[in-house]
C-alpha positions, 0 to 999 in steps of 0.5 A: 843377222846377215843383210842381203840388201844393197846400201841404198835398200838399207837406207830406204828401210827394208830391214826395218820393215822386216823387223816391224813385221816380225814384231807384229807377228810376235805381238799377235802370238803373245796376244792370242796366247794371253787371250786363251789363258784369260778365257780359261781362267774366266771359265774356272772363275765362273765355276768357283763363283757358282760355288762361292755364291751358294756358300754366301747365300747359305750364310745369308738366307735363314730358314723361315725367312721370307727372302731370296738371293738373286745372282745379279751379274754385273753388280760388283760394287756398292754403287751398283746397289743404289740403282738396284735398291731404287728399282726393287724398293718400288715393289709391293711387299718388300720388307723395308725394315730389314737390311737397307730398304729391304735389300742387301747387296753382296758385291763380292758374290754379285748377290742381291738379297731381297727381304719380303714382309711375312705372307708375301709371295715374291713375284719373280718376273717383277723382281727380275724385271726391276733388276734388269731395269736397273741395268743388271742381268738377273741370272738365277736365284737362291732360296732356303727350302727349309733344309738347305739353300738351293740354286733355282734356275729361272727363265726371265722374260723381259718386257 
């Protein structure tokens, strides 16, 4: 690179400032490109996660079992299950003989499976509220309809 500055300007750091500005521009371009790639990958992952959650729910939920599987966004490790179990086990009708206090956490797919005693009809708003109170976002749920497991959208109204 040819320099057009006088020796005193070079000494004052003009060239370093120019290089610093170029570095900042390059860093910005790299960061913007990486962010765009990450957002695209996250969108693809969300689509595949919906499919993998349905497969996982189909493997867990059996015909005739009084259970639902809730997509619990943010429940990504075993420790997440502690708060969720505490909140959900307070609900009436939870079959505490199944799983661990009636709750099974599939952290890989962010599914919370809740087992109910026979004849108990799940109160979805109370279930979703309990998960929300534990610090997680209940999104929708899966239920075995006799033939297959279906994804059911549910609009949760937070209290």
